[in-house]
Every structure is written in structure tokens, then in C-alpha cells.
FIBAVEX-17002 format. One record per atom (N, C-alpha, C, CB): z, x, y. Coordinates in steps of 0.001 Angstrom, whole numbers, padded with zeros to 6 digits, always signed. Atoms other than C-alpha are relative to their C-alpha. Glycine has a CB too. Layout:
BEGIN
ZXY ...
//
This chain:
BEGIN
+001190-000307-000772 +059296+250332+059091 -000030-000735+001313 -001226-000326-000787 -000066+000719-001277 +060459+248308+062038 -000425+000895+001147 +001414-000531+000250 +000546-000773-001128 +058511+249524+065049 -001228+000841-000313 +001048+000891+000524 +001213-000740+000372 +055665+251156+063124 -001210-000873+000319 +000016+000404-001522 +001167+000716-000441 +052460+250031+064788 -001226+000434-000837 -000238+000242+001509 +001180-000577+000702 +050028+252294+062872 +000391+000565-001347 -000658+001109+000850 -000208-000673+001277 +049650+253690+059389 -000564+001425+000141 -000694-000791-001196 +000537-001366+000125 +049045+257371+058582 -000274+000225-001473 +000999+001094+000578 +000416-000133+001396 +047114+257657+055347 -000066+001496-000307 -001393-000712-000270 +000001-001400+000410 +047773+261005+053674 -001393+000516-000286 +000862+000183-001215 +001292-000687+000213 +044796+263418+053608 -001162-000710+000703 -000298+000101-001501 +001059+000713-000747 +042861+261182+056053 +000140+000280+001499 +000067-001541-000271 -000124-000328-001405 +042316+262679+059517 -000345-001155+000949 -000871+001163+000303 +000394+001110-000874 +040859+259411+060864 +001184-000814+000486 -000964-000905-000719 -001131+000814-000429 +044265+257699+061021 +000739+000641+001177 +000961-000218-001165 -000567-000619-001188 +045326+260249+063658 -000651-000502+001289 -000138+001501-000092 +000761+000512-001110 +042775+258636+065922 +000723-001160+000744 -001353-000462-000502 -000561+001253-000588 +044716+255369+066464 +000962+000225+001145 +000711-000787-001060 -000904-000153-001121 +047649+256537+068562 -000580+000847+001126 +001279+000600-000469 +000652-000834-001005 +045561+259188+070350 -000871-000848+000898 -000833+001101-000661 +000896+000887-000782 +042968+256642+071448 +000777-000996+000884 -000926-000780-000956 -000742+001043-000730 +045504+253996+072462 +000633+000558+001270 +001089-000614-000898 -000664-000597-001160 +047155+256439+074909 -000892+001070+000650 +001357+000614-000417 +000977-000960-000563 +044030+258539+075765 +000509+001432+000000 -000361-000395+001421 -000569-001353+000067 +045850+261699+074705 -001017+001077-000165 +000962+000092-001107 +001048-000989+000099 +042572+263420+073988 -000633+000316+001401 -001078-000501-000986 +000541-000174-001361 +041740+263080+077724 +001079+000219+001025 -000819-001200+000398 -000997+000085-001016 +044980+262644+079614 +001276+000734-000375 +000293-001420+000292 -001214-000720+000350 +048031+264925+079742 +001127-001006-000322 +000420+000954+001161 -001115+000834+000436 +051092+263517+078066 +000476+000348-001367 -000378-001429+000034 -000587-000176+001333 +053263+263411+075022 +000607-001309-000396 +001062+001144-000034 -000495+001269+000474 +054137+260365+072909 +000564+000136-001387 -001086-001038+000024 -000605+000073+001309 +056427+259766+069968 -000330-001361-000617 +001533+000225+000084 +000382+001221+000701 +055493+257195+067322 +000762-000051-001302 -001533-000065-000248 -000437+000189+001396 +056914+255750+064134 -001206-000519-000726 +001242-000992-000136 +001164+000349+000785 +054087+255602+061624 +000428-000447-001372 -000967+001171-000095 -000184+000366+001416 +053899+253906+058220 -000832+000998-000788 -000439-001519-000307 +000665-001066+000708 +053075+256976+056138 -000315-000504-001421 +000883+001300-000024 +000466+000441+001335 +051016+256160+053029 -000348+001298-000785 -001288-001009+000109 +000203-001192+000814 +051295+258966+050448 -001178-000216-000925 +001266+000345-000806 +001141+000018+000922 +048203+259802+048404 +000268+000999-001109 -001342+000331+000737 +000734+001159+000563 +047566+259324+045501 +000936-001149-000437 -000841+000456-001206 -000882+001052+000520 +050694+257265+044667 +000130-001256+000884 +001352+000575-000207 +000003+001120-000934 +050396+254984+047730 +001416-000495+000387 -000784-001141-000603 -001363+000289-000465 +054152+255074+048456 -000016-000069+001523 +001021+001088-000501 -000068+000137-001453 +054852+253908+052016 +001388+000314+000480 -000407-001405+000442 -001333-000362-000560 +057655+255424+054102 -000155+000214+001493 +000594+001301-000687 +000035-000238-001461 +058568+255781+057775 -000252+001475+000273 +001334-000454+000677 +000316-001382-000387 +057230+258893+059512 -000004+000131+001510 -001365+000437-000576 +000024-000205-001446 +058295+259796+063042 -000933+001189+000361 +001450+000254+000531 +001036-000998-000366 +055482+261752+064740 -000089+000088+001520 -001405-000379-000612 +000247-000220-001393 +054676+263262+068097 -001459+000502+000195 +001031+001010+000570 +001324-000465-000370 +051237+263707+069678 +000102+000516+001465 -001092-001168-000156 -000104-000628-001303 +050952+266095+072638 -001360+000501+000456 +001008+001148-000035 +001292-000496-000573 +047872+266631+074863 +000179+001480+000329 -000433-000826+001315 -000013-001439-000284 +047154+270357+074980 -001078+000367+001054 -000234+000805-001315 +001166-000263-000844 +043764+270370+076759 -001005-001134-000267 -000635+001437-000300 +000979+001055+000347 +040751+268050+076950 -000483+000154-001432 -001207+000037+000962 +000429+000082+001379 +039948+267077+073374 +000862+000784-000984 -001386+000469-000097 -000931-000751+000875 +042900+269090+071947 +001362-000671+000052 +000112+001513+000435 -001294+000675+000077 +046063+267337+070761 +000773+000616-001181 -000175-001574-000173 -000888-000520+001064 +049024+268726+068827 +000663-001171-000705 +001085+000975+000584 -000704+000958+000804 +050297+266577+065960 +001225+000694-000546 -000892-000569-001130 -001234-000538+000550 +053922+267179+064981 +000736-001051-000782 +000886+000548+001098 -000836+000881+000823 +055855+265582+062167 +001434+000254+000407 -000214+000247-001548 -001336-000178-000515 +059342+265009+063523 +001061+000031-001121 +000311-001106+000984 -000988-000098+001098 +061001+264881+060110 -000294+001189-000940 +000015-001317-000816 +000274-001276+000729 +059568+268230+058910 -000426+001031+001020 -001122-000177-001118 +000441-001052-000944 +058373+271487+060447 -001546+000073+000067 +000584+001391-000429 +001455+000023-000005 +054676+270519+060050 -000529-000330+001360 -000523-000987-001004 +000734+000329-001222 +052384+270644+063062 -001414+000561-000126 +000724+000571+001273 +001380-000441+000032 +048665+271027+063633 -000674-000355+001307 -000749-000621-001184 +000754+000256-001210 +046403+271290+066664 -001364-000548-000369 -000133+001274+000850 +001220+000704+000371 +043600+268783+066304 -001000+000003+001123 +000307-001415-000405 +001080+000051-001002 +040236+268700+068056 -000657-001386-000160 -001073+001205-000198 +000615+001321-000007 +038753+265323+069056 -001308+000063+000793 +000968-001065+000604 +001239+000096-000780 +035289+264377+070296 +000304-000883+001243 -001200-000613-000883 -000258+000809-001202 +034880+262519+073664 +000369-001470-000303 -001225+000030+000893 -000321+001396+000382 +035193+259163+071802 +001376-000116-000644 -001060-000544-000965 -001323+000012+000565 +038568+260163+070359 +000036+000073-001510 +000697-001198+000439 +000006-000188+001469 +037519+260797+066741 +000273+001469-000355 -001370-000454-000609 -000385-001345+000396 +038882+263817+064911 -001251+000777-000429 +001052-000041-001149 +001114-000929+000338 +036359+266697+064768 +000523+001092-000920 -000632+000639+001299 -000570-001064+000798 +038666+269329+063319 +001499-000197-000175 -000287+001350+000636 -001389+000051+000377 +041961+269096+061509 +000186+001232-000910 +000391-001391-000724 -000082-001250+000753 +042721+272691+060404 +000671-000160-001333 +000726+001026+000790 -000522+000048+001335 +043295+273034+056691 -000234-001290-000732 +001406+000267+000037 +000234+001320+000661 +042289+269403+056004 -001437-000423+000086 +000872-001086+000626 +001378+000523-000128 +038911+268441+057445 -000666+000529+001272 +000004-001555+000013 +000844-000387-001136 +036071+269448+059737 -001240-000891-000071 -000384+001557-000036 +001170+000867+000030 +033349+267015+060745 -001279+000856-000076 -000026-000925+001253 +001250-000705+000177 +029937+268187+059595 -000888-000202+001229 -000713-000477-001277 +000897+000092-001124 +027387+268920+062278 +000624+000462+001324 -000473-001403+000129 -000674-000481-001219 +029992+270174+064764 +000401+001446-000167 +001241-000859+000327 
//
């Protein structure tokens, strides 16, 4: 896990907030690759997970797993919190 600054807890959209906020990717154009400490649920196994976050538009960021073909376009609020993670979560009231 050398170089992993953040964790990514399986089935938890809030952990996607950390790298997006740190680099303002919900506001600013750009693309960043990260090594995350992936925590599998429910067994809590930890493994390295290379990931990419790409600014698509204000409040829209694409999450891509670089070791699989998974990707999802996430919606963030102005504060950088996940509002919609298709197929996983949608914040109530939005």
C-alpha cells in the first residue's frame, strides 16, 4: 500500500469525496490518478486499488478503477460531497 493516502471503503460513496476535495476536481478541470487502500465489505480485506478521477463538468466527476473496467460518473454538491453515485447511492432531498 506504499503511496496510498486515502482509503476507499466498499459500498460507501463518501470515501470518493477525499481525493476529489483535495484536488477540487468537482470544480476544476483535471484528471488525477491515485492509489487507494481498498477495504472490501463485508470481509474488511484491504488491498491496493489504482483509481482515476476525471472532472467532466462542474459537480460531475468520473471515477475509474484502473485495475478493472468499472467506471461511474458521480455528482457532487458545491461542498464536494457525493450527491449521486449511480447504482449505489443517491442523497435524499436532492
